[in-house]
C-alpha positions in Angstrom: 0.2 -0.1 0.0 1.1 3.7 -0.5 1.1 6.5 2.1 1.7 10.1 1.6 4.8 11.6 3.1 2.4 14.5 4.7 0.2 11.6 6.2 3.2 9.9 7.9 2.8 11.8 11.5 -0.8 11.3 11.9 -0.5 7.8 10.7 2.1 6.7 13.3 0.5 8.9 16.1 -3.0 7.2 15.4 -1.4 3.6 15.9 -2.0 4.4 19.5 1.2 3.1 20.8 1.4 -0.2 18.6 4.9 -1.0 17.6 5.9 -0.4 13.9 8.9 -0.8 11.6 10.3 2.1 9.7 13.0 2.3 7.2 14.6 5.8 6.6 17.5 7.7 5.7 19.7 9.4 8.2 20.2 13.0 7.9 23.6 13.1 9.8 25.2 10.1 7.6 22.9 9.2 4.4 22.9 5.8 5.6 19.6 3.7 5.4 18.6 2.9 9.2 15.7 0.2 9.9 14.0 0.5 13.4 11.3 -1.1 15.3 9.6 1.8 17.3 6.6 3.1 19.1 5.3 6.3 20.0 3.9 5.1 23.3 6.7 6.1 26.0 7.5 8.6 28.6 10.4 10.7 27.9 13.0 10.8 30.6 15.4 13.6 29.3 17.7 14.5 31.9 17.6 18.1 31.2 13.8 18.3 31.2 12.5 19.4 27.6 14.2 19.0 24.4 16.1 22.2 23.3 14.2 22.2 20.0 10.7 21.8 18.4 10.7 18.3 16.8 7.6 19.1 14.8 9.1 22.4 13.6 12.2 20.3 12.4 10.1 17.6 10.6 11.1 15.1 13.1 9.0 12.6 15.0 10.3 11.5 18.5 10.0 7.7 19.1 11.2 5.0 21.7 13.5 2.7 19.6 12.4 -0.7 21.0 15.6 -2.8 20.5 17.6 0.2 21.8 15.4 0.1 24.9 16.2 -3.3 26.0 20.1 -2.5 26.0 20.1 1.2 27.2 16.8 2.5 28.1 18.2 5.7 29.2 19.2 6.3 25.7 16.5 4.8 23.5 14.6 7.9 22.6 15.2 8.6 18.8 14.0 11.2 16.2 12.9 10.3 12.7 13.1 12.6 10.1 9.8 12.3 8.3 10.9 13.7 4.9 13.3 10.9 4.7 11.1 7.9 5.6 10.9 5.1 2.7 8.9 2.2 4.3 6.6 1.7 7.2 5.4 -1.7 8.4 2.5 -1.4 10.7 -0.5 -4.0 11.4 0.7 -6.4 9.3 0.8 -4.2 6.1 3.9 -2.4 4.4 3.7 1.0 3.3 5.6 2.7 0.7 5.9 6.3 1.2 5.0 8.7 -1.8 5.7 12.4 -2.0 
């Protein structure tokens, strides 16, 4: 199935905390990144609030489920919504279109 790029944030938020697989291109290195994630978490940032507005920067803050098993204090990640290629949720694979 296909999902438009401008619908990603709402789609993932409306999963109501269910886990999803996501493939995207990292902004920092340009490498392909696959992640099992959820939006259902409580942020425990040591400094309180983030120093930037994730939505304004086109990011979605998620919990990396695999990293959470190893280092729960460092498992919060930001996904660049403009670089998402594929989302797997509810047994369906969605290809992202512009």
